[in-house]
BALOBA-1460 file (C-alpha; in Angstrom, 3 decimals):
// residues 293
<rec num="1" residu="m" x="9.206" y="-18.482" z="18.296"/>
<rec num="2" residu="t" x="7.123" y="-21.666" z="18.659"/>
<rec num="3" residu="d" x="3.440" y="-21.792" z="17.864"/>
<rec num="4" residu="a" x="1.522" y="-22.924" z="20.690"/>
<rec num="5" residu="h" x="-1.616" y="-23.858" z="18.720"/>
<rec num="6" residu="e" x="-2.190" y="-27.523" z="18.247"/>
<rec num="7" residu="a" x="-4.285" y="-27.238" z="14.978"/>
<rec num="8" residu="y" x="-5.420" y="-24.648" z="12.513"/>
<rec num="9" residu="i" x="-8.610" y="-24.329" z="10.487"/>
<rec num="10" residu="e" x="-8.180" y="-24.280" z="6.757"/>
<rec num="11" residu="a" x="-11.555" y="-21.949" z="5.661"/>
<rec num="12" residu="r" x="-12.654" y="-21.479" z="2.294"/>
<rec num="13" residu="l" x="-15.324" y="-19.476" z="0.585"/>
<rec num="14" residu="q" x="-16.674" y="-18.789" z="-2.868"/>
<rec num="15" residu="s" x="-17.049" y="-15.119" z="-3.164"/>
<rec num="16" residu="p" x="-19.048" y="-13.233" z="-5.963"/>
<rec num="17" residu="r" x="-16.329" y="-11.765" z="-7.997"/>
<rec num="18" residu="e" x="-17.234" y="-8.257" z="-7.584"/>
<rec num="19" residu="h" x="-17.018" y="-8.684" z="-3.746"/>
<rec num="20" residu="a" x="-13.870" y="-10.445" z="-3.617"/>
<rec num="21" residu="d" x="-11.476" y="-7.413" z="-3.298"/>
<rec num="22" residu="a" x="-13.478" y="-6.200" z="-0.432"/>
<rec num="23" residu="i" x="-13.795" y="-9.628" z="1.264"/>
<rec num="24" residu="c" x="-10.223" y="-10.363" z="0.988"/>
<rec num="25" residu="d" x="-9.228" y="-6.835" z="2.422"/>
<rec num="26" residu="f" x="-11.444" y="-7.759" z="5.515"/>
<rec num="27" residu="i" x="-9.959" y="-11.106" z="6.068"/>
<rec num="28" residu="i" x="-6.392" y="-9.731" z="5.819"/>
<rec num="29" residu="q" x="-6.819" y="-6.600" z="8.481"/>
<rec num="30" residu="n" x="-9.123" y="-8.646" z="10.780"/>
<rec num="31" residu="i" x="-8.397" y="-12.523" z="10.316"/>
<rec num="32" residu="a" x="-5.301" y="-13.684" z="8.801"/>
<rec num="33" residu="n" x="-2.249" y="-12.360" z="7.165"/>
<rec num="34" residu="g" x="-2.175" y="-14.622" z="4.011"/>
<rec num="35" residu="i" x="-4.791" y="-15.489" z="1.419"/>
<rec num="36" residu="v" x="-4.768" y="-18.090" z="-1.581"/>
<rec num="37" residu="l" x="-7.338" y="-17.072" z="-4.268"/>
<rec num="38" residu="e" x="-8.562" y="-19.811" z="-6.490"/>
<rec num="39" residu="d" x="-9.391" y="-17.850" z="-9.768"/>
<rec num="40" residu="e" x="-10.838" y="-19.614" z="-12.742"/>
<rec num="41" residu="e" x="-11.138" y="-17.512" z="-15.816"/>
<rec num="42" residu="d" x="-14.709" y="-16.541" z="-16.569"/>
<rec num="43" residu="s" x="-16.010" y="-17.880" z="-13.393"/>
<rec num="44" residu="p" x="-18.677" y="-15.529" z="-11.580"/>
<rec num="45" residu="v" x="-16.906" y="-16.386" z="-8.232"/>
<rec num="46" residu="v" x="-13.559" y="-16.308" z="-6.712"/>
<rec num="47" residu="g" x="-12.331" y="-18.834" z="-4.175"/>
<rec num="48" residu="i" x="-10.725" y="-17.409" z="-1.259"/>
<rec num="49" residu="q" x="-8.785" y="-19.664" z="1.158"/>
<rec num="50" residu="f" x="-7.136" y="-18.943" z="4.468"/>
<rec num="51" residu="y" x="-5.936" y="-20.234" z="7.651"/>
<rec num="52" residu="v" x="-6.951" y="-19.315" z="11.315"/>
<rec num="53" residu="s" x="-6.209" y="-21.047" z="14.764"/>
<rec num="54" residu="d" x="-8.674" y="-23.455" z="15.835"/>
<rec num="55" residu="d" x="-9.250" y="-21.341" z="18.999"/>
<rec num="56" residu="k" x="-10.559" y="-18.613" z="16.838"/>
<rec num="57" residu="s" x="-12.935" y="-20.668" z="14.870"/>
<rec num="58" residu="e" x="-16.272" y="-19.481" z="16.127"/>
<rec num="59" residu="t" x="-15.150" y="-15.711" z="16.436"/>
<rec num="60" residu="y" x="-13.768" y="-15.262" z="12.893"/>
<rec num="61" residu="k" x="-16.683" y="-17.042" z="11.438"/>
<rec num="62" residu="q" x="-19.251" y="-15.057" z="12.956"/>
<rec num="63" residu="s" x="-17.456" y="-11.675" z="12.293"/>
<rec num="64" residu="l" x="-16.746" y="-12.659" z="8.470"/>
<rec num="65" residu="s" x="-20.154" y="-13.698" z="7.871"/>
<rec num="66" residu="d" x="-21.523" y="-10.458" z="9.387"/>
<rec num="67" residu="y" x="-19.476" y="-8.469" z="7.075"/>
<rec num="68" residu="i" x="-20.198" y="-10.572" z="3.784"/>
<rec num="69" residu="s" x="-24.068" y="-9.878" z="4.897"/>
<rec num="70" residu="s" x="-23.649" y="-6.280" z="5.137"/>
<rec num="71" residu="i" x="-22.066" y="-5.616" z="1.842"/>
<rec num="72" residu="l" x="-24.385" y="-8.316" z="-0.008"/>
<rec num="73" residu="a" x="-27.595" y="-6.816" z="1.555"/>
<rec num="74" residu="d" x="-30.172" y="-5.801" z="-0.947"/>
<rec num="75" residu="s" x="-28.157" y="-7.483" z="-3.625"/>
<rec num="76" residu="g" x="-30.188" y="-10.865" z="-3.876"/>
<rec num="77" residu="i" x="-27.150" y="-12.738" z="-3.387"/>
<rec num="78" residu="p" x="-27.045" y="-15.595" z="-0.719"/>
<rec num="79" residu="v" x="-24.190" y="-15.313" z="2.074"/>
<rec num="80" residu="p" x="-21.422" y="-17.849" z="0.864"/>
<rec num="81" residu="v" x="-21.080" y="-20.998" z="3.089"/>
<rec num="82" residu="i" x="-17.588" y="-20.834" z="4.658"/>
<rec num="83" residu="n" x="-16.271" y="-24.451" z="4.544"/>
<rec num="84" residu="e" x="-13.820" y="-25.753" z="7.183"/>
<rec num="85" residu="k" x="-11.148" y="-28.389" z="7.628"/>
<rec num="86" residu="r" x="-9.169" y="-28.892" z="10.960"/>
<rec num="87" residu="i" x="-5.329" y="-29.640" z="10.126"/>
<rec num="88" residu="k" x="-2.612" y="-30.204" z="12.634"/>
<rec num="89" residu="n" x="-0.179" y="-27.431" z="13.348"/>
<rec num="90" residu="v" x="2.860" y="-28.980" z="11.758"/>
<rec num="91" residu="e" x="0.694" y="-29.464" z="8.733"/>
<rec num="92" residu="w" x="-0.857" y="-26.064" z="7.632"/>
<rec num="93" residu="i" x="2.481" y="-24.239" z="6.770"/>
<rec num="94" residu="d" x="3.124" y="-26.894" z="4.217"/>
<rec num="95" residu="e" x="-0.227" y="-26.610" z="2.990"/>
<rec num="96" residu="y" x="-0.305" y="-22.670" z="2.408"/>
<rec num="97" residu="k" x="3.189" y="-22.925" z="1.205"/>
<rec num="98" residu="a" x="2.199" y="-25.598" z="-1.416"/>
<rec num="99" residu="s" x="-0.718" y="-23.595" z="-2.584"/>
<rec num="100" residu="i" x="1.321" y="-20.728" z="-3.782"/>
<rec num="101" residu="k" x="2.832" y="-21.382" z="-7.149"/>
<rec num="102" residu="p" x="5.429" y="-19.589" z="-9.143"/>
<rec num="103" residu="l" x="3.625" y="-17.356" z="-11.963"/>
<rec num="104" residu="r" x="5.220" y="-16.683" z="-15.316"/>
<rec num="105" residu="i" x="3.862" y="-13.130" z="-16.947"/>
<rec num="106" residu="a" x="5.152" y="-11.966" z="-20.339"/>
<rec num="107" residu="g" x="7.169" y="-14.865" z="-20.715"/>
<rec num="108" residu="d" x="10.361" y="-13.945" z="-18.745"/>
<rec num="109" residu="i" x="8.930" y="-12.459" z="-15.845"/>
<rec num="110" residu="v" x="8.224" y="-14.853" z="-12.665"/>
<rec num="111" residu="v" x="6.718" y="-13.793" z="-9.688"/>
<rec num="112" residu="r" x="7.152" y="-16.392" z="-6.906"/>
<rec num="113" residu="p" x="7.490" y="-16.824" z="-3.067"/>
<rec num="114" residu="q" x="10.716" y="-17.189" z="-1.163"/>
<rec num="115" residu="w" x="10.523" y="-20.805" z="-0.758"/>
<rec num="116" residu="h" x="10.127" y="-21.805" z="-4.501"/>
<rec num="117" residu="d" x="13.230" y="-21.986" z="-6.463"/>
<rec num="118" residu="p" x="14.090" y="-19.906" z="-9.340"/>
<rec num="119" residu="l" x="12.571" y="-21.043" z="-12.533"/>
<rec num="120" residu="p" x="14.654" y="-21.025" z="-16.047"/>
<rec num="121" residu="d" x="14.512" y="-18.737" z="-18.800"/>
<rec num="122" residu="t" x="13.733" y="-15.612" z="-16.466"/>
<rec num="123" residu="t" x="14.955" y="-12.205" z="-17.027"/>
<rec num="124" residu="y" x="12.879" y="-10.437" z="-14.253"/>
<rec num="125" residu="d" x="12.768" y="-12.747" z="-10.875"/>
<rec num="126" residu="i" x="10.295" y="-11.288" z="-8.420"/>
<rec num="127" residu="i" x="10.268" y="-12.582" z="-4.957"/>
<rec num="128" residu="i" x="7.404" y="-11.936" z="-2.706"/>
<rec num="129" residu="e" x="5.993" y="-12.788" z="0.598"/>
<rec num="130" residu="p" x="2.551" y="-13.294" z="-0.226"/>
<rec num="131" residu="r" x="0.615" y="-11.588" z="2.324"/>
<rec num="132" residu="m" x="-1.641" y="-9.677" z="0.229"/>
<rec num="133" residu="a" x="-4.686" y="-10.909" z="-1.378"/>
<rec num="134" residu="f" x="-3.905" y="-9.595" z="-4.787"/>
<rec num="135" residu="g" x="-0.159" y="-9.187" z="-4.651"/>
<rec num="136" residu="t" x="1.146" y="-12.552" z="-6.228"/>
<rec num="137" residu="g" x="0.359" y="-11.298" z="-9.897"/>
<rec num="138" residu="s" x="-2.438" y="-13.862" z="-10.252"/>
<rec num="139" residu="h" x="-5.406" y="-11.265" z="-10.601"/>
<rec num="140" residu="e" x="-6.191" y="-10.165" z="-13.994"/>
<rec num="141" residu="t" x="-5.452" y="-6.305" z="-13.166"/>
<rec num="142" residu="t" x="-1.957" y="-7.199" z="-11.775"/>
<rec num="143" residu="r" x="-0.979" y="-9.524" z="-14.872"/>
<rec num="144" residu="s" x="-2.222" y="-6.767" z="-17.382"/>
<rec num="145" residu="v" x="-0.433" y="-3.896" z="-15.791"/>
<rec num="146" residu="m" x="2.712" y="-6.171" z="-15.675"/>
<rec num="147" residu="l" x="2.488" y="-6.627" z="-19.513"/>
<rec num="148" residu="a" x="2.197" y="-3.067" z="-20.078"/>
<rec num="149" residu="v" x="4.997" y="-2.085" z="-17.647"/>
<rec num="150" residu="r" x="7.305" y="-4.877" z="-19.551"/>
<rec num="151" residu="q" x="6.324" y="-3.592" z="-23.012"/>
<rec num="152" residu="h" x="6.871" y="0.063" z="-22.381"/>
<rec num="153" residu="f" x="9.081" y="0.670" z="-19.393"/>
<rec num="154" residu="q" x="12.514" y="2.021" z="-20.581"/>
<rec num="155" residu="p" x="15.697" y="2.543" z="-18.189"/>
<rec num="156" residu="k" x="16.114" y="5.700" z="-16.262"/>
<rec num="157" residu="m" x="12.256" y="6.313" z="-16.237"/>
<rec num="158" residu="r" x="10.625" y="7.728" z="-13.302"/>
<rec num="159" residu="f" x="7.989" y="5.348" z="-11.747"/>
<rec num="160" residu="l" x="4.731" y="6.225" z="-9.946"/>
<rec num="161" residu="d" x="2.845" y="3.351" z="-8.354"/>
<rec num="162" residu="l" x="-0.628" y="4.287" z="-6.999"/>
<rec num="163" residu="g" x="-2.187" y="1.568" z="-5.168"/>
<rec num="164" residu="t" x="0.847" y="-0.379" z="-4.892"/>
<rec num="165" residu="g" x="-0.305" y="-3.428" z="-3.191"/>
<rec num="166" residu="s" x="2.360" y="-5.932" z="-2.508"/>
<rec num="167" residu="g" x="4.844" y="-3.610" z="-4.631"/>
<rec num="168" residu="i" x="5.583" y="-5.932" z="-7.503"/>
<rec num="169" residu="l" x="4.766" y="-3.567" z="-10.117"/>
<rec num="170" residu="s" x="7.337" y="-1.058" z="-8.503"/>
<rec num="171" residu="i" x="9.719" y="-4.188" z="-8.202"/>
<rec num="172" residu="l" x="9.578" y="-5.178" z="-11.836"/>
<rec num="173" residu="a" x="10.238" y="-1.392" z="-12.780"/>
<rec num="174" residu="a" x="13.374" y="-1.406" z="-10.395"/>
<rec num="175" residu="k" x="14.623" y="-4.624" z="-12.084"/>
<rec num="176" residu="m" x="14.113" y="-2.670" z="-15.590"/>
<rec num="177" residu="g" x="16.016" y="0.185" z="-14.343"/>
<rec num="178" residu="a" x="14.107" y="2.958" z="-12.915"/>
<rec num="179" residu="s" x="15.621" y="5.910" z="-11.743"/>
<rec num="180" residu="y" x="13.244" y="6.575" z="-9.190"/>
<rec num="181" residu="i" x="10.080" y="4.817" z="-7.687"/>
<rec num="182" residu="k" x="7.185" y="6.271" z="-5.503"/>
<rec num="183" residu="a" x="4.888" y="3.441" z="-4.265"/>
<rec num="184" residu="i" x="1.806" y="4.436" z="-2.441"/>
<rec num="185" residu="d" x="-1.146" y="2.837" z="-0.776"/>
<rec num="186" residu="y" x="-3.837" y="3.675" z="1.769"/>
<rec num="187" residu="d" x="-3.825" y="0.146" z="3.309"/>
<rec num="188" residu="l" x="-0.985" y="0.207" z="5.901"/>
<rec num="189" residu="v" x="-0.681" y="-3.581" z="5.430"/>
<rec num="190" residu="a" x="0.085" y="-3.154" z="1.748"/>
<rec num="191" residu="v" x="3.027" y="-0.615" z="2.681"/>
<rec num="192" residu="q" x="4.389" y="-3.175" z="5.109"/>
<rec num="193" residu="n" x="4.263" y="-5.556" z="2.640"/>
<rec num="194" residu="s" x="5.593" y="-3.505" z="-0.086"/>
<rec num="195" residu="k" x="8.749" y="-2.672" z="2.241"/>
<rec num="196" residu="e" x="9.322" y="-6.335" z="2.913"/>
<rec num="197" residu="n" x="9.147" y="-7.133" z="-0.593"/>
<rec num="198" residu="f" x="11.525" y="-4.513" z="-1.823"/>
<rec num="199" residu="a" x="13.898" y="-5.677" z="0.937"/>
<rec num="200" residu="i" x="13.730" y="-9.370" z="-0.254"/>
<rec num="201" residu="n" x="14.465" y="-8.328" z="-3.800"/>
<rec num="202" residu="a" x="17.133" y="-6.037" z="-2.548"/>
<rec num="203" residu="v" x="15.814" y="-3.036" z="-4.530"/>
<rec num="204" residu="e" x="18.592" y="-0.330" z="-4.430"/>
<rec num="205" residu="v" x="16.773" y="2.075" z="-6.578"/>
<rec num="206" residu="p" x="15.881" y="5.249" z="-4.889"/>
<rec num="207" residu="h" x="12.393" y="4.891" z="-3.622"/>
<rec num="208" residu="d" x="9.733" y="6.096" z="-1.316"/>
<rec num="209" residu="i" x="6.995" y="3.545" z="-0.133"/>
<rec num="210" residu="l" x="4.302" y="5.614" z="1.457"/>
<rec num="211" residu="f" x="0.905" y="5.440" z="3.154"/>
<rec num="212" residu="g" x="-1.803" y="7.542" z="1.851"/>
<rec num="213" residu="s" x="-3.235" y="8.592" z="-1.750"/>
<rec num="214" residu="i" x="-2.170" y="10.818" z="-4.572"/>
<rec num="215" residu="e" x="-1.668" y="13.593" z="-1.952"/>
<rec num="216" residu="r" x="1.559" y="12.168" z="-1.223"/>
<rec num="217" residu="c" x="2.619" y="13.669" z="-4.791"/>
<rec num="218" residu="q" x="2.221" y="17.203" z="-3.609"/>
<rec num="219" residu="g" x="4.889" y="19.119" z="-5.563"/>
<rec num="220" residu="d" x="6.448" y="16.151" z="-7.560"/>
<rec num="221" residu="n" x="7.907" y="16.455" z="-10.840"/>
<rec num="222" residu="p" x="5.995" y="14.652" z="-13.578"/>
<rec num="223" residu="y" x="6.651" y="10.975" z="-13.990"/>
<rec num="224" residu="d" x="7.604" y="9.016" z="-17.016"/>
<rec num="225" residu="f" x="5.533" y="6.268" z="-16.023"/>
<rec num="226" residu="v" x="2.420" y="6.429" z="-13.706"/>
<rec num="227" residu="c" x="0.542" y="3.226" z="-12.795"/>
<rec num="228" residu="a" x="-2.989" y="3.119" z="-10.943"/>
<rec num="229" residu="n" x="-4.208" y="-0.230" z="-10.351"/>
<rec num="230" residu="i" x="-7.182" y="0.643" z="-8.157"/>
<rec num="231" residu="i" x="-10.930" y="0.822" z="-8.793"/>
<rec num="232" residu="k" x="-12.999" y="3.256" z="-11.076"/>
<rec num="233" residu="s" x="-14.445" y="5.288" z="-8.065"/>
<rec num="234" residu="t" x="-10.958" y="6.156" z="-6.618"/>
<rec num="235" residu="i" x="-9.567" y="6.596" z="-10.169"/>
<rec num="236" residu="l" x="-11.941" y="9.014" z="-11.571"/>
<rec num="237" residu="p" x="-11.571" y="11.930" z="-8.737"/>
<rec num="238" residu="v" x="-7.853" y="11.830" z="-9.303"/>
<rec num="239" residu="l" x="-7.525" y="11.239" z="-12.898"/>
<rec num="240" residu="p" x="-7.075" y="14.849" z="-13.922"/>
<rec num="241" residu="r" x="-4.357" y="14.919" z="-11.426"/>
<rec num="242" residu="l" x="-2.897" y="11.392" z="-12.658"/>
<rec num="243" residu="v" x="-2.669" y="13.208" z="-16.039"/>
<rec num="244" residu="e" x="-0.794" y="16.083" z="-14.476"/>
<rec num="245" residu="l" x="1.712" y="13.629" z="-12.844"/>
<rec num="246" residu="t" x="2.574" y="11.875" z="-16.297"/>
<rec num="247" residu="e" x="5.577" y="13.728" z="-18.476"/>
<rec num="248" residu="p" x="4.285" y="14.519" z="-21.896"/>
<rec num="249" residu="n" x="5.099" y="11.564" z="-23.870"/>
<rec num="250" residu="g" x="5.009" y="9.352" z="-20.989"/>
<rec num="251" residu="l" x="2.706" y="6.355" z="-19.970"/>
<rec num="252" residu="l" x="-0.167" y="6.423" z="-17.487"/>
<rec num="253" residu="v" x="-1.780" y="2.969" z="-16.807"/>
<rec num="254" residu="l" x="-5.005" y="2.690" z="-15.171"/>
<rec num="255" residu="s" x="-6.477" y="-0.730" z="-14.117"/>
<rec num="256" residu="g" x="-8.496" y="-2.362" z="-11.451"/>
<rec num="257" residu="l" x="-11.774" y="-1.359" z="-14.145"/>
<rec num="258" residu="l" x="-14.251" y="-3.553" z="-15.528"/>
<rec num="259" residu="e" x="-15.821" y="-3.774" z="-18.860"/>
<rec num="260" residu="q" x="-18.826" y="-1.560" z="-17.885"/>
<rec num="261" residu="d" x="-16.394" y="1.296" z="-16.648"/>
<rec num="262" residu="a" x="-15.010" y="1.739" z="-20.176"/>
<rec num="263" residu="d" x="-17.202" y="4.098" z="-21.694"/>
<rec num="264" residu="e" x="-16.945" y="6.481" z="-18.453"/>
<rec num="265" residu="i" x="-13.117" y="6.181" z="-18.450"/>
<rec num="266" residu="t" x="-12.959" y="7.162" z="-22.105"/>
<rec num="267" residu="l" x="-15.153" y="10.026" z="-21.774"/>
<rec num="268" residu="v" x="-13.218" y="11.576" z="-18.970"/>
<rec num="269" residu="l" x="-9.780" y="11.124" z="-20.966"/>
<rec num="270" residu="q" x="-11.356" y="12.718" z="-23.950"/>
<rec num="271" residu="e" x="-12.548" y="15.663" z="-21.845"/>
<rec num="272" residu="l" x="-8.554" y="15.681" z="-20.764"/>
<rec num="273" residu="r" x="-7.523" y="15.729" z="-24.117"/>
<rec num="274" residu="q" x="-5.964" y="12.410" z="-23.844"/>
<rec num="275" residu="t" x="-7.055" y="10.274" z="-26.833"/>
<rec num="276" residu="d" x="-4.103" y="8.249" z="-27.694"/>
<rec num="277" residu="f" x="-4.417" y="4.935" z="-25.490"/>
<rec num="278" residu="s" x="-5.394" y="1.302" z="-25.888"/>
<rec num="279" residu="i" x="-7.404" y="-1.127" z="-23.481"/>
<rec num="280" residu="l" x="-6.240" y="-4.655" z="-22.793"/>
<rec num="281" residu="t" x="-9.123" y="-6.904" z="-21.763"/>
<rec num="282" residu="d" x="-8.514" y="-9.808" z="-19.410"/>
<rec num="283" residu="n" x="-11.531" y="-11.769" z="-18.240"/>
<rec num="284" residu="k" x="-13.900" y="-8.923" z="-18.049"/>
<rec num="285" residu="w" x="-11.217" y="-6.548" z="-16.456"/>
<rec num="286" residu="l" x="-9.680" y="-3.732" z="-18.425"/>
<rec num="287" residu="t" x="-6.304" y="-2.035" z="-18.528"/>
<rec num="288" residu="f" x="-5.841" y="1.207" z="-20.084"/>
<rec num="289" residu="t" x="-2.614" y="2.368" z="-21.208"/>
<rec num="290" residu="i" x="-2.328" y="6.111" z="-22.263"/>
<rec num="291" residu="k" x="0.392" y="8.184" z="-23.973"/>
<rec num="292" residu="k" x="0.137" y="11.643" z="-22.504"/>
<rec num="293" residu="q" x="-0.228" y="14.164" z="-25.018"/>
């Protein structure tokens, strides 16, 4: 189908880091399917870039500004300026594609969009349709969990991925020889994108990709490897259940956590008698890797 729009708006803004997830989710659900993140280490802001047809310029800008104002209310943080550049229809797809680069993680994992050729010296080549804001592996938490999977995952393990996003953790587990995968997300866009990426990567491992949360694990046998890359407020209420869902001597990986969350997560783990864990820090984000006792 040919796109009838003559031009597109390339929109950019600088989001406070702690609000970037929410702003990106709003954009994906209401404005644009694809987002590019410009994330510099130690920066307090995250650059967000996306494209909209020029006939939606005024409506998208007002709705996005209103949403950002609502989440920044009483914070004292000024609403970021949305900068725009008008580009011709024939150019915007090329510009978007050029902004998504292959990413190498843990030495031999590469996450790349379909339009990039494979990179040399790659053991695990993960191909994605980059519709999810945090689905390309560029975010600190995704990188850290992929490092944990690469280091600890063993063939024939059963893998649970809560908050699967684009599905790249599950796809890595599949490529490393998982015997079964259950991937869950409460965002329908993520569920659809995960299914798309599983198909692109020709995942043949038995798997389920489900909409919902931890209730979709009702009646499940424990898993050898459990990942929950979400946020503290979501992790804490389900942490006892996540421990239950982890096989003794299995691995539970928690991420989406900030440095200030460390003491609270540690205390709850101790209350659950889970004291064998390590913490990986990446630019103020934490990832706990727990060996179930």
